[in-house]
DSSP file (Angstrom, degrees, kcal/mol; ACC not computed):
  #  RESIDUE AA STRUCTURE BP1 BP2  ACC     N-H-->O    O-->H-N    N-H-->O    O-->H-N    TCO  KAPPA ALPHA  PHI   PSI    X-CA   Y-CA   Z-CA
    1    1 A M              0   0    0      0, 0.0     0, 0.0     0, 0.0     0, 0.0   0.000 360.0 360.0 360.0 137.0   -2.1   20.4   -5.7
    2    2 A N     >  -     0   0    0      1,-0.1     4,-1.9     4,-0.0     3,-0.4  -0.413 360.0-100.3 -88.1 166.1   -4.5   17.6   -4.5
    3    3 A P  H  > S+     0   0    0      0, 0.0     4,-2.0     0, 0.0     5,-0.1   0.808 122.2  54.5 -57.7 -34.6   -3.6   13.9   -4.3
    4    4 A A  H  > S+     0   0    0      1,-0.2     4,-1.9     2,-0.2     5,-0.1   0.877 111.4  45.4 -65.0 -41.5   -5.6   13.1   -7.6
    5    5 A E  H  > S+     0   0    0     -3,-0.4     4,-2.0     2,-0.2    -1,-0.2   0.808 111.0  52.3 -74.9 -27.3   -3.5   15.8   -9.4
    6    6 A R  H  X S+     0   0    0     -4,-1.9     4,-1.7   115,-0.2    -2,-0.2   0.903 107.5  52.8 -70.5 -43.1   -0.3   14.5   -7.9
    7    7 A L  H  <>S+     0   0    0     -4,-2.0     5,-3.0     2,-0.2     4,-0.3   0.900 112.4  44.7 -57.4 -48.0   -1.2   11.0   -9.1
    8    8 A A  H ><5S+     0   0    0     -4,-1.9     3,-1.1     1,-0.2    -1,-0.2   0.878 109.0  55.6 -67.3 -37.1   -1.7   12.3  -12.7
    9    9 A E  H 3<5S+     0   0    0     -4,-2.0    -2,-0.2     1,-0.3    -1,-0.2   0.806 109.0  47.9 -69.1 -26.5    1.4   14.4  -12.5
   10   10 A L  T 3<5S-     0   0    0     -4,-1.7    -1,-0.3     2,-0.2    -2,-0.2   0.475 118.5-114.4 -83.9  -3.0    3.4   11.0  -11.6
   11   11 A G  T < 5S+     0   0    0     -3,-1.1     2,-0.4    -4,-0.3    -3,-0.2   0.715  71.8 135.8  73.0  26.3    1.6    9.3  -14.5
   12   12 A L      < -     0   0    0     -5,-3.0     2,-0.4    -6,-0.2    -1,-0.2  -0.892  38.8-162.8-110.5 132.4   -0.3    7.0  -12.3
   13   13 A A        -     0   0    0     -2,-0.4    -9,-0.0    -3,-0.1    58,-0.0  -0.888  30.2-112.2-107.8 144.3   -4.0    6.0  -12.5
   14   14 A L        -     0   0    0     -2,-0.4    58,-0.1     1,-0.1     3,-0.1  -0.510  28.5-137.3 -73.1 133.6   -5.7    4.4   -9.5
   15   15 A P        -     0   0    0      0, 0.0     2,-0.3     0, 0.0    -1,-0.1  -0.313  37.3 -81.6 -72.7 168.7   -6.7    0.8  -10.0
   16   16 A M        -     0   0    0      1,-0.1     2,-0.3    -2,-0.1    60,-0.1  -0.591  54.9 -98.9 -67.2 138.3  -10.0   -0.4   -8.8
   17   17 A A        -     0   0    0     -2,-0.3     2,-0.2    58,-0.3    -1,-0.1  -0.394  44.9-126.5 -57.9 117.4  -10.0   -1.2   -5.2
   18   18 A A        -     0   0    0     -2,-0.3    -1,-0.1    54,-0.2     3,-0.1  -0.440  15.3-121.3 -68.3 135.8   -9.6   -4.9   -5.0
   19   19 A A        -     0   0    0     -2,-0.2     2,-0.1     1,-0.1     6,-0.1  -0.298  40.9 -89.3 -65.7 160.4  -12.0   -7.2   -2.9
   20   20 A G        -     0   0    0      4,-0.4    -1,-0.1     2,-0.1     5,-0.0  -0.365  24.2-135.3 -67.5 150.7  -10.7   -9.3   -0.2
   21   21 A L  S    S+     0   0    0     -2,-0.1     2,-0.2    -3,-0.1    -1,-0.1   0.411  84.1  11.1 -88.9  -0.1   -9.4  -12.8   -1.1
   22   22 A G  S    S-     0   0    0      2,-0.2     2,-2.1     0, 0.0    -2,-0.1  -0.678 115.8 -37.9-151.8-152.2  -11.1  -14.3    1.9
   23   23 A A  S    S+     0   0    0     -2,-0.2     2,-0.3     2,-0.0    -2,-0.0  -0.366 102.9  84.7 -83.2  60.5  -13.6  -13.7    4.7
   24   24 A Y  S    S-     0   0    0     -2,-2.1    -4,-0.4    13,-0.0    -2,-0.2  -0.934  75.9-109.4-148.7 165.2  -12.6  -10.1    5.3
   25   25 A V        -     0   0    0     -2,-0.3     3,-0.1    -6,-0.1    -4,-0.1  -0.787  27.7-125.0 -99.2 152.7  -13.2   -6.5    4.1
   26   26 A P  S    S+     0   0    0      0, 0.0    11,-2.7     0, 0.0     2,-0.3   0.702  91.6   3.7 -75.5 -16.3  -10.4   -4.7    2.1
   27   27 A W  E     -A   36   0A   0      9,-0.3     2,-0.3     2,-0.0     9,-0.2  -0.981  64.9-161.8-159.3 158.4  -10.6   -1.8    4.6
   28   28 A S  E     -A   35   0A   0      7,-1.6     7,-2.6    -2,-0.3     2,-0.4  -0.960   8.4-146.7-141.7 160.3  -12.4   -0.9    7.7
   29   29 A R  E     +A   34   0A   0     -2,-0.3     2,-0.4     5,-0.2     5,-0.2  -0.977  13.8 179.9-129.5 137.6  -13.1    2.4    9.6
   30   30 A S  E >  S-A   33   0A   0      3,-2.1     3,-2.0    -2,-0.4     2,-0.3  -0.934  72.7 -51.5-130.7 113.4  -13.4    3.4   13.2
   31   31 A G  T 3  S-     0   0    0     -2,-0.4   121,-0.0     1,-0.3     0, 0.0  -0.440 124.3 -15.2  58.7-125.2  -14.1    7.0   13.6
   32   32 A R  T 3  S+     0   0    0     -2,-0.3   120,-3.1    -3,-0.1     2,-0.5   0.535 117.0  97.3 -90.6  -5.9  -11.5    9.0   11.6
   33   33 A I  E <   -AB  30 151A   0     -3,-2.0    -3,-2.1   118,-0.2     2,-0.5  -0.723  50.2-171.5 -92.5 122.4   -9.1    5.9   11.3
   34   34 A V  E     -AB  29 150A   0    116,-3.3   116,-2.4    -2,-0.5     2,-0.5  -0.954   3.7-169.4-108.4 134.0   -9.1    3.8    8.2
   35   35 A T  E     -AB  28 149A   0     -7,-2.6    -7,-1.6    -2,-0.5   114,-0.2  -0.973  10.2-144.4-127.7 125.2   -7.1    0.6    8.1
   36   36 A T  E     -A   27   0A   0    112,-3.0    -9,-0.3    -2,-0.5   112,-0.2  -0.499  14.8-124.7 -81.9 147.1   -6.4   -1.5    5.0
   37   37 A S        -     0   0    0    -11,-2.7   111,-0.4    -2,-0.2     2,-0.2  -0.250  63.8 -58.7 -71.8-179.6   -6.2   -5.2    4.9
   38   38 A G        -     0   0    0    109,-0.1     2,-0.5   107,-0.1   109,-0.2  -0.475  59.0-144.2 -69.0 126.3   -2.9   -6.4    3.4
   39   39 A Q  B     -C  146   0A   0    107,-3.0   107,-1.7    -2,-0.2    30,-0.1  -0.848  10.4-154.7-100.7 123.1   -2.3   -5.0   -0.2
   40   40 A F        -     0   0    0     -2,-0.5     2,-1.5   105,-0.2    32,-0.2  -0.357  34.3 -97.0 -81.6 169.5   -0.6   -7.1   -2.9
   41   41 A P        +     0   0    0      0, 0.0     7,-2.4     0, 0.0     8,-0.3  -0.441  61.1 171.0 -84.9  61.9    1.3   -5.9   -6.0
   42   42 A W  E     +F   47   0B   0     -2,-1.5     2,-0.4     5,-0.2     5,-0.2  -0.491  13.2 178.5 -72.2 145.8   -1.7   -6.3   -8.2
   43   43 A S  E >  S-F   46   0B   0      3,-2.9     3,-1.9    -2,-0.2    25,-0.0  -0.949  70.6 -18.2-147.1 125.6   -1.7   -5.0  -11.7
   44   44 A D  T 3  S-     0   0    0     -2,-0.4     3,-0.1     1,-0.3    -2,-0.0   0.843 128.6 -50.5  47.5  40.8   -4.5   -5.4  -14.2
   45   45 A G  T 3  S+     0   0    0      1,-0.2     2,-0.3     0, 0.0    -1,-0.3   0.449 122.0  86.5  87.7   1.3   -6.0   -8.2  -12.0
   46   46 A S  E <  S-F   43   0B   0     -3,-1.9    -3,-2.9    -5,-0.0     2,-0.6  -0.905  88.3 -95.0-133.4 156.8   -2.9  -10.4  -11.6
   47   47 A L  E     -F   42   0B   0     -2,-0.3    -5,-0.2    -5,-0.2     3,-0.0  -0.615  31.4-162.8 -74.0 118.6    0.1  -10.4   -9.3
   48   48 A A  S    S+     0   0    0     -7,-2.4     2,-0.4    -2,-0.6    -1,-0.2   0.728  72.9  36.8 -79.2 -22.6    2.8   -8.4  -11.0
   49   49 A Y        +     0   0    0     -8,-0.3     2,-0.3    95,-0.1    95,-0.2  -0.992  62.7 169.9-137.2 137.4    5.6   -9.8   -8.7
   50   50 A R        +     0   0    0     -2,-0.4     2,-0.2    92,-0.2    92,-0.2  -0.985  36.9  51.1-144.6 145.1    6.2  -13.3   -7.3
   51   51 A G  S    S-     0   0    0     90,-2.4     2,-0.5    -2,-0.3    48,-0.2  -0.705  79.6 -51.0 126.0-174.7    9.1  -14.8   -5.5
   52   52 A R    >>> -     0   0    0     -2,-0.2     3,-2.1    46,-0.1     5,-2.0  -0.853  45.2-119.9-110.4 125.5   11.7  -14.2   -2.7
   53   53 A L  B 345S+gh  57 100C   0     46,-3.4    48,-2.0    -2,-0.5     5,-0.2  -0.371 103.2  25.5 -57.2 137.1   13.7  -11.1   -2.1
   54   54 A G  T 345S+     0   0    0      3,-1.6    -1,-0.3     1,-0.2     4,-0.1   0.359 129.0  46.9  88.4  -6.4   17.4  -11.9   -2.2
   55   55 A D  T <45S-     0   0    0     -3,-2.1    -1,-0.2     2,-0.4    -2,-0.2   0.457 131.0  -5.1-123.7 -86.9   16.7  -15.0   -4.4
   56   56 A T  T  <5S+     0   0    0     -4,-0.7     2,-0.5     1,-0.1    -3,-0.2   0.553 125.1  60.9 -89.7 -10.4   14.4  -14.5   -7.4
   57   57 A V  B   <S-g   53   0C   0     -5,-2.0    -3,-1.6    -8,-0.1    -2,-0.4  -0.973  75.2-143.0-123.9 117.6   13.4  -10.9   -6.7
   58   58 A S     >  -     0   0    0     -2,-0.5     4,-3.1    -5,-0.2     5,-0.2  -0.238  28.5-106.7 -73.2 164.9   15.9   -8.1   -6.6
   59   59 A V  H  > S+     0   0    0      2,-0.2     4,-2.6     1,-0.2     5,-0.2   0.943 122.4  51.7 -62.4 -48.0   15.8   -5.1   -4.3
   60   60 A E  H  > S+     0   0    0      1,-0.2     4,-2.4     2,-0.2    -1,-0.2   0.925 110.6  47.8 -57.6 -45.2   14.8   -2.9   -7.2
   61   61 A E  H  > S+     0   0    0      1,-0.2     4,-2.5     2,-0.2     5,-0.2   0.954 110.8  51.6 -56.4 -50.1   11.9   -5.3   -8.1
   62   62 A G  H  X S+     0   0    0     -4,-3.1     4,-2.8     2,-0.2     5,-0.2   0.917 107.2  53.6 -57.1 -41.3   10.9   -5.4   -4.5
   63   63 A Y  H  X S+     0   0    0     -4,-2.6     4,-2.3     1,-0.2    -1,-0.2   0.932 111.9  45.3 -57.4 -46.1   10.8   -1.5   -4.5
   64   64 A Q  H  X S+     0   0    0     -4,-2.4     4,-1.7     2,-0.2    -1,-0.2   0.821 111.0  51.8 -66.8 -34.8    8.5   -1.5   -7.5
   65   65 A A  H  X S+     0   0    0     -4,-2.5     4,-3.0     2,-0.2    -2,-0.2   0.908 112.3  47.0 -66.6 -48.7    6.3   -4.3   -5.9
   66   66 A A  H  X S+     0   0    0     -4,-2.8     4,-2.9    -5,-0.2    -2,-0.2   0.918 110.7  52.5 -61.1 -42.6    6.0   -2.1   -2.7
   67   67 A R  H  X S+     0   0    0     -4,-2.3     4,-1.4    -5,-0.2    -1,-0.2   0.926 110.2  47.5 -55.1 -48.7    5.3    0.9   -4.8
   68   68 A L  H >X S+     0   0    0     -4,-1.7     4,-2.0     2,-0.2     3,-0.5   0.912 110.1  52.2 -55.7 -52.6    2.5   -1.1   -6.6
   69   69 A C  H 3X S+     0   0    0     -4,-3.0     4,-2.7     1,-0.2    -2,-0.2   0.925 109.7  52.0 -59.3 -42.4    1.1   -2.3   -3.1
   70   70 A A  H 3X S+     0   0    0     -4,-2.9     4,-2.1     1,-0.2    -1,-0.2   0.827 107.8  50.2 -64.7 -30.0    1.0    1.4   -2.1
   71   71 A L  H <X S+     0   0    0     -4,-1.4     4,-1.8    -3,-0.5    -1,-0.2   0.841 110.0  48.8 -72.1 -33.6   -0.9    2.3   -5.1
   72   72 A N  H  X S+     0   0    0     -4,-2.0     4,-1.5   -32,-0.2    -2,-0.2   0.864 111.2  51.6 -70.8 -37.6   -3.4   -0.4   -4.5
   73   73 A A  H  X S+     0   0    0     -4,-2.7     4,-2.2    -5,-0.2     3,-0.3   0.931 106.8  53.9 -64.0 -42.4   -3.7    0.8   -0.8
   74   74 A I  H  X S+     0   0    0     -4,-2.1     4,-3.5     1,-0.2    -2,-0.2   0.928 105.9  52.4 -52.4 -48.3   -4.3    4.4   -2.2
   75   75 A A  H  X S+     0   0    0     -4,-1.8     4,-1.7     1,-0.2   -58,-0.3   0.878 108.9  50.2 -56.2 -37.8   -7.1    2.9   -4.2
   76   76 A Q  H  X S+     0   0    0     -4,-1.5     4,-2.6    -3,-0.3    -2,-0.2   0.864 111.5  48.3 -71.1 -37.4   -8.5    1.4   -0.9
   77   77 A L  H  X S+     0   0    0     -4,-2.2     4,-1.9     1,-0.2    -2,-0.2   0.915 109.8  52.6 -69.9 -40.0   -8.2    4.8    0.8
   78   78 A D  H  <>S+     0   0    0     -4,-3.5     5,-3.4     2,-0.2     6,-0.5   0.893 108.8  48.7 -58.8 -40.4  -10.0    6.4   -2.2
   79   79 A D  H ><5S+     0   0    0     -4,-1.7     3,-2.1     1,-0.2    -2,-0.2   0.942 112.7  50.3 -64.7 -49.0  -12.9    3.9   -1.8
   80   80 A A  H 3<5S+     0   0    0     -4,-2.6    -2,-0.2     1,-0.3    -1,-0.2   0.777 110.1  49.5 -60.5 -26.3  -13.0    4.7    2.0
   81   81 A C  T ><5S-     0   0    0     -4,-1.9     3,-0.6    -5,-0.1    -1,-0.3   0.219 119.2-108.9 -99.8  15.8  -13.1    8.4    1.3
   82   82 A G  T < 5S-     0   0    0     -3,-2.1    -3,-0.2     1,-0.2    -2,-0.1   0.836  78.9 -48.5  67.2  28.3  -16.0    8.1   -1.3
   83   83 A G  T 3 <S+     0   0    0     -5,-3.4     2,-0.3    -6,-0.2    -1,-0.2   0.655 116.9 109.5  88.6  11.9  -13.8    8.8   -4.3
   84   84 A D    X   -     0   0    0     -3,-0.6     3,-2.6    -6,-0.5     4,-0.1  -0.671  39.4-179.3-125.5  74.1  -12.1   11.9   -2.7
   85   85 A L  G >  S+     0   0    0     -2,-0.3     3,-1.7     1,-0.3    -1,-0.1   0.614  76.0  77.2 -58.3 -12.7   -8.5   11.4   -1.8
   86   86 A S  G 3  S+     0   0    0      1,-0.3    -1,-0.3    -5,-0.1    -8,-0.0   0.594  80.8  71.3 -68.3 -10.6   -8.3   14.9   -0.5
   87   87 A R  G <   +     0   0    0     -3,-2.6    66,-2.9    -6,-0.1     2,-0.8   0.423  69.3 106.4 -84.5  -1.6  -10.2   13.7    2.5
   88   88 A V  E <   +D  152   0A   0     -3,-1.7    64,-0.2    64,-0.2     3,-0.2  -0.755  47.4 180.0 -78.0 109.5   -7.1   11.8    3.6
   89   89 A A  E     -     0   0A   0     62,-2.1     2,-0.3    -2,-0.8    63,-0.2   0.852  63.7  -9.5 -80.6 -39.8   -5.8   14.0    6.5
   90   90 A R  E     -D  151   0A   0     61,-1.9    61,-3.6    36,-0.1     2,-0.6  -0.907  53.0-132.9-166.6 130.9   -2.7   11.9    7.3
   91   91 A V  E     -D  150   0A   0     34,-3.2    59,-0.3    -2,-0.3     3,-0.1  -0.826  31.5-178.1 -78.1 120.0   -1.2    8.7    6.4
   92   92 A L  E     +     0   0A   0     57,-2.3    37,-2.6    -2,-0.6     2,-0.3   0.889  51.5   1.8 -95.1 -43.4   -0.2    7.3    9.9
   93   93 A R  E     -De 149 129A   0     56,-1.8    56,-2.4    35,-0.2     2,-0.4  -0.999  43.5-162.2-154.0 145.1    1.5    4.1    9.4
   94   94 A L  E     -De 148 130A   0     35,-1.6    37,-2.5    -2,-0.3     2,-0.5  -0.991  11.6-173.4-123.3 135.2    2.8    1.6    6.9
   95   95 A E  E     -De 147 131A   0     52,-2.6    52,-2.9    -2,-0.4     2,-0.4  -0.990   9.4-168.9-129.3 125.0    3.6   -2.0    7.8
   96   96 A G  E     -De 146 132A   0     35,-2.5    37,-1.9    -2,-0.5     2,-0.4  -0.911  13.1-159.7-118.2 143.5    5.2   -4.3    5.3
   97   97 A S  E     -De 145 133A   0     48,-2.4    48,-1.8    -2,-0.4     2,-0.4  -0.982  14.3-161.6-112.0 130.1    5.9   -7.9    5.2
   98   98 A L  E     -De 144 134A   0     35,-2.7    37,-3.4    -2,-0.4     2,-0.8  -0.958  17.6-142.0-117.8 132.9    8.6   -9.2    2.8
   99   99 A L  E     + e   0 135A   0     44,-2.3   -46,-3.4    -2,-0.4     2,-0.3  -0.782  50.8 144.7 -82.4 110.0    9.1  -12.7    1.6
  100  100 A C  B     -h   53   0C   0     35,-1.5   -46,-0.2    -2,-0.8    -2,-0.0  -0.937  53.3 -86.5-148.3 169.7   12.9  -12.9    1.6
  101  101 A V    >   -     0   0    0    -48,-2.0     3,-2.2    -2,-0.3   -46,-0.0  -0.347  52.0-102.1 -73.7 159.1   15.9  -15.2    2.3
  102  102 A P  T 3  S+     0   0    0      0, 0.0    -1,-0.1     0, 0.0    32,-0.1   0.840 119.6  46.9 -55.3 -37.6   17.1  -15.5    5.9
  103  103 A D  T 3  S+     0   0    0    -49,-0.0     2,-0.3     2,-0.0   -49,-0.1   0.191  76.5 130.1 -96.7  23.1   20.0  -13.2    5.4
  104  104 A F    <   +     0   0    0     -3,-2.2     3,-0.1     1,-0.1    30,-0.1  -0.542  23.8 170.0 -68.5 131.5   18.2  -10.4    3.5
  105  105 A V        +     0   0    0     -2,-0.3     3,-0.4     1,-0.1    -1,-0.1   0.375  53.4  88.7-128.3   2.9   19.1   -7.0    5.1
  106  106 A D     >  +     0   0    0      1,-0.2     4,-1.7     2,-0.1     5,-0.1  -0.024  45.0 127.4 -96.8  35.9   17.6   -4.5    2.5
  107  107 A H  H  > S+     0   0    0      1,-0.2     4,-2.5     2,-0.2     3,-0.3   0.917  74.3  48.9 -55.6 -52.7   14.0   -4.4    4.1
  108  108 A A  H  > S+     0   0    0     -3,-0.4     4,-1.9     1,-0.2    -1,-0.2   0.865 106.3  54.7 -62.7 -44.0   14.1   -0.6    4.3
  109  109 A D  H  4 S+     0   0    0      2,-0.2     4,-0.3     1,-0.2    -1,-0.2   0.889 111.8  46.4 -52.8 -43.8   15.3   -0.1    0.7
  110  110 A V  H >< S+     0   0    0     -4,-1.7     3,-2.5    -3,-0.3     4,-0.3   0.988 111.0  49.3 -66.5 -58.0   12.3   -2.2   -0.5
  111  111 A L  H >X S+     0   0    0     -4,-2.5     4,-2.3     1,-0.3     3,-1.6   0.740  92.4  77.3 -59.9 -23.6    9.7   -0.5    1.6
  112  112 A N  H 3X S+     0   0    0     -4,-1.9     4,-2.9     1,-0.3     5,-0.3   0.785  83.0  68.7 -54.8 -21.7   10.8    2.9    0.5
  113  113 A G  H <> S+     0   0    0     -3,-2.5     4,-0.9    -4,-0.3    -1,-0.3   0.888 106.6  37.2 -65.6 -34.8    9.0    2.2   -2.7
  114  114 A A  H <> S+     0   0    0     -3,-1.6     4,-2.2    -4,-0.3    -2,-0.2   0.876 118.2  50.7 -76.9 -47.0    5.7    2.4   -0.7
  115  115 A S  H  X S+     0   0    0     -4,-2.3     4,-2.4     1,-0.2     5,-0.2   0.949 110.5  48.4 -60.9 -48.8    6.9    5.3    1.7
  116  116 A E  H  X S+     0   0    0     -4,-2.9     4,-2.4     1,-0.2    -1,-0.2   0.898 110.3  51.2 -68.0 -34.1    8.1    7.5   -1.2
  117  117 A L  H  X S+     0   0    0     -4,-0.9     4,-3.1    -5,-0.3     5,-0.3   0.958 111.2  48.9 -65.1 -47.4    4.8    7.1   -3.2
  118  118 A M  H  X S+     0   0    0     -4,-2.2     4,-2.7     1,-0.2     5,-0.3   0.914 113.1  45.7 -57.5 -42.6    2.8    8.0   -0.2
  119  119 A R  H  X S+     0   0    0     -4,-2.4     4,-2.5     7,-0.2    -1,-0.2   0.938 114.9  49.0 -64.1 -45.3    5.0   11.1    0.4
  120  120 A D  H  < S+     0   0    0     -4,-2.4    -2,-0.2    -5,-0.2    -1,-0.2   0.881 118.2  40.1 -63.9 -42.0    4.7   12.0   -3.4
  121  121 A V  H  < S+     0   0    0     -4,-3.1  -115,-0.2    -5,-0.2    -1,-0.2   0.907 129.5  24.3 -75.6 -46.8    1.0   11.6   -3.5
  122  122 A F  H >< S-     0   0    0     -4,-2.7     3,-1.0    -5,-0.3    -2,-0.2   0.521  89.3-151.2-104.2  -7.4   -0.1   13.1   -0.1
  123  123 A G  G >< S-     0   0    0     -4,-2.5     3,-1.9    -5,-0.3     4,-0.3  -0.462  73.7  -8.8  71.3-139.9    2.8   15.5    0.5
  124  124 A V  G >  S+     0   0    0      1,-0.3     3,-2.0     2,-0.2    -1,-0.3   0.897 135.0  62.9 -62.8 -32.8    3.6   16.2    4.2
  125  125 A A  G <  S+     0   0    0     -3,-1.0   -34,-3.2     1,-0.3    -1,-0.3   0.617  96.8  60.3 -66.2 -12.1    0.3   14.4    5.1
  126  126 A G  G <  S+     0   0    0     -3,-1.9    -1,-0.3    -7,-0.2     2,-0.3   0.516  76.0 109.5 -90.5  -4.3    1.9   11.2    3.5
  127  127 A L    <   +     0   0    0     -3,-2.0     2,-0.3    -4,-0.3   -36,-0.1  -0.566  52.0 162.8 -76.6 131.4    4.8   11.2    6.0
  128  128 A H        -     0   0    0     -2,-0.3   -35,-0.2   -38,-0.1     2,-0.2  -0.888  43.4 -96.7-148.1 162.8    4.3    8.2    8.3
  129  129 A S  E     -e   93   0A   0    -37,-2.6   -35,-1.6    -2,-0.3     2,-0.3  -0.568  46.5-160.5 -82.5 160.1    5.6    5.8   10.9
  130  130 A R  E     -e   94   0A   0    -37,-0.2     2,-0.3    -2,-0.2   -35,-0.2  -0.984  22.7-174.5-149.4 149.1    6.7    2.3    9.5
  131  131 A A  E     -e   95   0A   0    -37,-2.5   -35,-2.5    -2,-0.3     2,-0.3  -0.989   9.5-176.8-137.8 151.1    7.5   -1.2   10.3
  132  132 A V  E     -e   96   0A   0     -2,-0.3     2,-0.3   -37,-0.2   -35,-0.2  -0.989   0.5-177.7-147.2 141.7    8.8   -3.8    8.1
  133  133 A T  E     -e   97   0A   0    -37,-1.9   -35,-2.7    -2,-0.3     2,-0.4  -0.985  23.3-130.9-135.5 144.0    9.5   -7.6    8.7
  134  134 A G  E     -e   98   0A   0     -2,-0.3     2,-0.3   -37,-0.2   -35,-0.2  -0.816  30.6-167.5 -92.8 139.0   11.0  -10.4    6.6
  135  135 A V  E     -e   99   0A   0    -37,-3.4   -35,-1.5    -2,-0.4     3,-0.1  -0.796  29.9-130.6-122.9 165.9    8.9  -13.6    6.6
  136  136 A A  S    S+     0   0    0     -2,-0.3     2,-0.3     1,-0.2    -1,-0.1   0.725  91.1  14.8 -90.6 -25.8    9.4  -17.3    5.4
  137  137 A S        -     0   0    0    -39,-0.1    -1,-0.2     6,-0.0   -37,-0.0  -0.997  61.6-167.4-149.6 158.3    6.2  -17.4    3.4
  138  138 A M    >   -     0   0    0     -2,-0.3     3,-1.9    -3,-0.1     2,-0.0  -0.993  37.4 -90.0-145.2 150.7    3.6  -15.2    2.0
  139  139 A P  G >  S+     0   0    0      0, 0.0     3,-1.6     0, 0.0    -2,-0.0  -0.334 111.4   2.7 -60.1 134.4    0.1  -15.6    0.5
  140  140 A L  G 3  S-     0   0    0      1,-0.3   -93,-0.1   -90,-0.0     0, 0.0   0.533 119.3 -81.8  65.9   9.6    0.3  -16.2   -3.4
  141  141 A G  G <  S+     0   0    0     -3,-1.9   -90,-2.4     1,-0.2    -1,-0.3   0.733  78.6 166.0  66.0  24.4    4.1  -16.1   -3.3
  142  142 A S    <   -     0   0    0     -3,-1.6    -1,-0.2   -92,-0.2   -92,-0.2  -0.520  38.0-145.9 -73.1 140.1    4.1  -12.3   -3.2
  143  143 A P  S    S+     0   0    0      0, 0.0   -44,-2.3     0, 0.0     2,-0.3   0.746  83.3  34.1 -75.4 -21.7    7.4  -10.7   -2.3
  144  144 A V  E     - D   0  98A   0    -46,-0.2     2,-0.4   -95,-0.2   -46,-0.2  -0.986  53.6-178.8-139.4 140.1    5.5   -7.7   -0.5
  145  145 A L  E     - D   0  97A   0    -48,-1.8   -48,-2.4    -2,-0.3     2,-0.4  -0.987  19.4-162.8-133.6 131.8    2.3   -7.3    1.5
  146  146 A L  E     -CD  39  96A   0   -107,-1.7  -107,-3.0    -2,-0.4     2,-0.4  -0.948   9.9-167.7-122.5 133.5    1.5   -3.7    2.7
  147  147 A Y  E     - D   0  95A   0    -52,-2.9   -52,-2.6    -2,-0.4     2,-0.4  -0.956  10.9-166.8-119.1 142.7   -0.8   -2.5    5.3
  148  148 A V  E     - D   0  94A   0     -2,-0.4  -112,-3.0  -111,-0.4     2,-0.4  -0.983  11.7-167.0-133.8 140.0   -1.7    1.1    5.7
  149  149 A Q  E     +BD  35  93A   0    -56,-2.4   -57,-2.3    -2,-0.4   -56,-1.8  -0.989  19.1 169.5-123.0 136.8   -3.5    3.2    8.4
  150  150 A A  E     -BD  34  91A   0   -116,-2.4  -116,-3.3    -2,-0.4     2,-0.5  -0.948  31.1-126.8-144.8 156.1   -4.6    6.7    7.6
  151  151 A E  E     -BD  33  90A   0    -61,-3.6   -62,-2.1    -2,-0.3   -61,-1.9  -0.915  35.4-177.1-104.2 134.0   -6.8    9.4    9.2
  152  152 A I  E     - D   0  88A   0   -120,-3.1   -64,-0.2    -2,-0.5     2,-0.1  -0.879  38.5 -84.5-132.2 166.2   -9.5   10.8    7.1
  153  153 A D        -     0   0    0    -66,-2.9   -66,-0.1    -2,-0.3   -64,-0.0  -0.444  44.8-133.5 -54.4 130.9  -12.2   13.4    7.1
  154  154 A I  S    S+     0   0    0     -2,-0.1    -1,-0.1     2,-0.0     2,-0.1   0.615  75.5 100.3 -76.7  -9.0  -15.2   11.6    8.9
  155  155 A E  S    S+     0   0    0    -68,-0.1     2,-0.3   -74,-0.0    -2,-0.0  -0.463  70.9  27.7 -68.0 142.8  -17.8   12.6    6.3
  156  156 A G  S    S+     0   0    0     -2,-0.1   -75,-0.1   -74,-0.0   -74,-0.1  -0.767  90.0  19.9 117.3-156.7  -18.7    9.9    3.8
  157  157 A S        -     0   0    0     -2,-0.3     2,-0.2   -78,-0.2   -78,-0.0  -0.082  55.7-136.1 -66.8 155.5  -18.8    6.2    3.3
  158  158 A E        -     0   0    0      1,-0.2    -1,-0.1   -77,-0.0  -130,-0.0  -0.576  47.0 -65.4 -97.9 166.3  -18.9    3.6    6.0
  159  159 A S              0   0    0     -2,-0.2    -1,-0.2  -130,-0.2  -131,-0.1  -0.171 360.0 360.0 -47.7 135.0  -16.8    0.4    6.1
  160  160 A P              0   0    0      0, 0.0    -1,-0.2     0, 0.0  -132,-0.1   0.540 360.0 360.0 -66.5 360.0  -17.9   -2.0    3.2
């Protein structure tokens, strides 16, 4: 089963790849490596989650926000691959930033929302290294921001 079929089996549709919010591109490519800019939990053009983990956002809501960030990152990878997710050879790394209270300790549980979606969509090729950090502030008040690095088949589109 290819990634597009796995998304459909999960009942998920890819959103349109969002443009950057500033003076940057949403993804860039060097050789076979694609790196996304930070991906927010966008849904239908608006931020689906706002607030601080351990305060106004629960671990489960954070998990769902991370999952949504991952879906948006997959949309960026799809754009980088010219609409063919089967060109993703390997998800290499996820990096997450979490807006959280100082004594929050469930970072891994939150970022599992993104990691598990990558695994479910890309299979073994979705297994990756990972880093997660808690931060004191976040653009737009988002509880999660996700960065993805992947190796792709080199044929196809160039950086936007």
